[in-house]
N, C-alpha and C positions, 0 to 999 in steps of 0.2 A: 258651168261647162259641161258638155255632154259626157256621158259614161259610155264606154265601149268594152265588150268582152274581148279577152285575148283568144287566140285561136283554139285553145282547149276548152273554151266555154267558161272560164272562171272569171267572175266579176271581182270577185274578191281577189450561215450566220457570218454574214459579213460583219457582224457586230464587233466593235472595237473592245478588246478586254486587255487589262493590265495584268501581267503575270510575272513569275520569276524569271522567265525567259527574256522578256523585254528588259528587266533590270540588269541581267548579266550581259546580255548581247548588245544592247543598245545604249547602255549607260543610264545614269540617273536622269540626265536632261531629256534623252529620248523618251524614257518611260513617262516622265512628266508631260512631254509633249502628246504622247499617246493618250494619257488621261484626259488632258485638256480637249483633244479631238473627240474623244468619246463623250465627254460632257456636252460639247457643242452640238454633237449629232442629235441628241435628244433634248436640246434646249427648247423650251416651250414657246411657241410663236403664236398660238391661238388658245383662247380660253373656251371656245365653243365652236361647234360645227352645226350648220343647218344643211342636211343632205336632201336634195330634191330628187326623189326617185321616180323616173319615167317608165313605169311599168309596161312591159310589152316589147321594148327594144326600140329606142328612138332612131330614126334615120339620120345618118351622118351626111348624106347628100343634100337633104333639104333643111339642114341646120348649119352646122360649123364647118363642113368640109365639102362644099359644092365643087362640081367638076364641069365648068362651063364649056370646056373645049372637048369634052367627051361626046361620043355619038348620042343622039336624042334618046335612044332606048336606055343609055346609061345615065345621062345627065338629068333626064326627066323634064318636066314641063316648067319648073320654076326658074326664073331668071336669078341673077346675083346682084348684090349690092356692095358698095365700098364701105369699109369701116373707117373709123378715125385712126387707124394704123396703116401706114402706107403699104400697099401691095396686099393687104389681107381682105378677103371678101367672105361674106356670109350669104346664105340663101335669103331670098327676097323678103321673107316675112320677119326676119330678126332685126328690124329697124332700130328698135330702142337699144338692144344689146350692141348692135353695130355702133351706135353713137357713144357708147361707153366702153368700147373694146380695150381702150387704154387701161381700163381697170381690171381686165380679165386675163386669164391664162387659159389657153385652149390646148388640150392634149389630144392629138390626132392619131396616135399610134399605139393605143392599147389594143392587144388581140389575144384571144384565147381559143380553146377547142371545145367549148361547151355551147352548142348551137340550139338548145331548146330552153324554154322558160325556166323550168325547175332547176336545172344545173347551172344555167347562166346567172340566174338571180343569186343562187347560193355563192358562186365564185366571186361575183362582184360585191355582194353584201357582206362577205366574210373574209375575202382574200385567201380562201381555202377551196380547192376543187372538191366536189363531192367524192366520196370513197368508193361509190359503186354507181353503175349507170342509173340515171334518174330520168323519169318520164317528163314530158313537156308540162303536165299540169301538176307535177308533185309539189307538195309543201314539205320541204326537207330541212334538217338541221343537223349537220355533222360537225359544226364548229360554231363558236359564238359570233354573233354579228358585230359589226363596227360599233353600233350604239351600245350593245351589252357590255363590250370591253370597256368602252369609255365610262359607263356606269360604274363598273367595278373599280376603275382606276382614279376617276375624278369625282370630286365632291360636289354636291348641289346644296343650295340653301336649306336649313332645317325645315322639314315637312314637305320638301319638293322632291319628286323623282329626278334622277339624273338623265333620264332617257324618255322622250316622248315620241309618238308616232301618230300622225294625223292624215286621213280619218280612219286608218287601218294600219296594221302591221304588214310589212312585206312578207312574202312567204318564207324567207329564210332570215327575217330580221329578229329572231329569238335569242335567248341566252344560252342554249344547250347546257352543257355541264356547269355553267357559272351559277345557275338557279334562278328561280322565278323572280326574285327581288331585282334581278337585272334585266328583265324583260321590259319592253316599252310600256309606258302608261298611254293607252290609246284614247284619243279624243275623237269619237265618231261623229259628233254633232257638227252641224254646218254653222260656222261663226258668222255667215252672212245673213242668217235669218234674225229677224227682230227679237225673237224670244230666246236667242242662244244662251244656253246654260250648260256648263259642263257637268255631266252626271257624276255623282259621288263627290262632288266638290262643294256642294251646298246642302244644307240640311233640308230634308223633305218638308213640304208644307205641313204645319200642325204639329212639328216636332220641335219643341223649345229646347233651349240649351240645357235646362235642368233635366228634361226627359232624356235628352241624348246622353248626358253625363250618367244618369242612372243605368241606362242601357249598356253603356261601356263597362261600368262596374260589374253588372250582372255577367257580361261576356268575360271579363277578367276572372271572376270567380269560377266559371265553368272551365276556363282554360287552365286553371290550377289542378283540375282533375287529371288523373293519369290517362295517357292516350292508350288506345288499343294496341297501337304500333308505336314504337319509340322512334326517335329521329334516325338512329343508326339503321333501323329497318326500313326506312323510307316512308315515314308517315305521310300519306296522300293529303292530309289537312294542312301541312306545313306551308305549301304554296299558297293555299286559300288564305291562311293566316297573314302571309306576307302582304298580299293584295289588300286584305281587310285593314291591316295596320297602316298601309300606305294611304288608303282611303281616308282613315281617321286623321292622319297627319295633314293631309290636303285640307280637309274640312277646317282644321284648327290653324292652318297657316295663313297669316295675314298676307304674305308675299304671294301665295298662290291665288287667293281671292283677287288680289289686285291684278296679277298677271293676266288672269283669264277675263278680266272685265274689259273686253275689247270695245264696249260702248263708251269708254273714257277717251277713246281716240277721236281727234277732230275729224269732222266729216270730209275735209279736203284731203286728209292723209288716207283715209279708208277709200276714197275714190281713186287716188293714185294707184293703190294696190289693185284695184278693180273690185266691183262689187259682185263677186262670184265666189264659189267656195274655195278655189285654189288661191285666189288673191287675198281673202281674209285669213286663210290659214297661214299664208306667208307673213301677214302682219302679226298673227298670234304667235308665230314662231319668233319674230323679233322681240315681242314682248317677253316671252319666255327666257330668251338668251339675256335680255336686258335684266331679268330677275335672277340670273345666275345659273340657269339650266345649261349644262354643257353640250347636250346632243339632242337635236330635233330632226326627225325624218318627216318630210312632206311627200306623202305617197300620192302620185297622180297616175291613174291608169289611162288606158286608151291609146297606147303607142305601138300596137300590134297591127300595123297596116298591111294586111295581105291583099287588100283590094281598095280601089278608089281613094288612094293615098293623098292625091292632090286636092280633091274636093274636101276630104276630111281635114287636111292641114290648113286649108284656106280659112276654115272656122276656128280651128284649135290653136294654132301657133300665135296669132296676134295677141290675144289677151293673156296667154301663158307667158310669153316672153316679156310682155310689158310688166307683169307682176314681179318676175325675177329682177328686171331692171329696177323697178321701184324699190324692191327690197334692198338691193346693193346701194343705191343712192341714199335710201333712208338710213342704212347703217353707217354710211359715210358721213352724212350730215350730222349725226349724233356722236361721231367720234368712235363708233363701235366697229368699223369695218376692219381695222388694222388687227383687231383681236378676235374677230369672227370669221371663220372659214365657211364659204358658201360653195357648194358643189352640186352639180347637176349631171345626171347620167342615168343610164338604163342598163340591162343585162347584156346587150350587144347592139350592133348596128343592123343595116338592112342590106339585102342583096343588090349588087351592081346593077343588074338589069331589071327593069319594070316588067312584071309578069303580065300574062294575058288578061288578068282581072284588073289591071291598072294599079297593082300594089307592088310592094317589095316584101321579100321573105326574111327569115332569120339569117344573120350573118355575123359570125363572131371573129372574122379575120381582120375587121376594122370597126372602130367605133370612136366617137368624140366625146370628151369629158370637159365640161367648163368649170373653172374654179375662180373665186375671187376672194380677196380679203385674207385674214389669218396669216399675214406676213408673206403672202405669196407674191414673188416678183411678177408684176403685172405687165400688160402690153406685149405678151409673147405667145407664139405658137410652138408647141413642143412636138417634135416628131412630124411624120408625114406618111400619107398613103401614096400608092403609085398613081399614075396619071389618070387612071380611071376609077380609082377608089377601091380596088379589089382587095388590097391587103396593106397593112401597115409595113412600111419598108425602111423607114429612117427612124432611128432611135426607138426601136421596137421595145414595148414595155408590157408588163403582165399585170393581172389583178393583184398579185402579191406586192408588186411595186406600188400600185394604187393604195392598197390598205396600209402598207408601211408608211407612206407619206402622210395619210391621215392621222395615224398614231403619232408619228414623230413630230409632226406639227403641233399636236396637243400635248406634247411633252411625255408621251408614253413610249416606252422602248418596245418596238414592233418585234424584237427577237426575244422578249421576256418569256421564261418558261412558267407556265402555271400547271397545276395538277388537277386531274379529274377526281371525283369522289373515290374512285377506285385506286387512285395514286399514279395514274399514268401521266408522264410528263408531256406537255403539249406546248409548243411555241405559239404565240399570237399569230405570227406569219413565219412560214417556213423559209422564205427569202426576205429577210427584213431590210432590204435595200430601198430607201425612198428614192423618189424622182428628184434628183439634185436640182434640176431647174426650177422647181417649185419651192425650194427651201431658201429662206432668206439668209 
């Protein structure tokens, strides 16, 4: 699949609590009921999440929220197609997702006020708006990302990182104050290539097991030496150490070696996913989740269509949506979909009117998010935009609601308070209210 630059030129508590007041005011029965409701609010529905990040801001008009009755300058050139849900239509290129719409939940009513890539990416990737104005091309981190929080809260198999991102990390996909060990393990290599081999997961040629063990022992002896700066002072080598140790564990892990060996997959399965980078990364994500990894981000750039949007999407959408459909059906056939949440989104939607260059610009008043699996009630559309897609108007939701939903489905309390190294208390999500329609 082709790579495109974004416009800036970058390729790259409503929480339920049981207290004395409830015991005295509502009685023991009421208090126990409150406790049961609180427990059910964060009951774990999914074991893993595969987040498909469509960097640049995918158009809602040409995907999940077409407006066939709007004027041509709004509805654009694409026709619409029926889905297997009565009365629900997608844009014309989503043929395979339309055929399995009964397995999907589409949210059409998330909106926010961050209309550039840096800020929009941060808001949707963390559930927290940036603290200061952020430029369009900024790589910022004011809050831990979804994947980093999951890494902190959920376990992965011994020797495996809990958070992967392929083929790169999103600009706000990092751990912030949670620390380097909760950053993503990035797999930049193309799994569609014949010689695909994940760097740092296999011993370099000529380095035998004995030689590798000897080098480890030397390294350990050096590490016993006193640091120039101790941990309390913020030793700059500690983050390097964490990545080094993570690499060692991956090399020694049988599970990781097996998970990354995509060549074990039957040719027919690889073909269904699509013999291109995104398709094979989606297959690799399934293998990682199958091995017990709780969070995988599939980063796919090229959605910043300020010009020539229809020609661009004629080539981009068919293989992309086919890979997503293949992933969902493969998870389902293996009995994994019920416990694996698949999500596809970007930082915002696109402008209602097609511009003079045949494209659509940034638009944060409306966007669509696709979900499947992980206990999500399927075959539904949540919320709506107005008749011409200008704004979310029914069941209006926020990035906080979205992030809270991801956490709650994974059994993580979205309102949990954690502390920065300086002792500052920070909630994972300031408004920890999940989207109720998406909870089982």
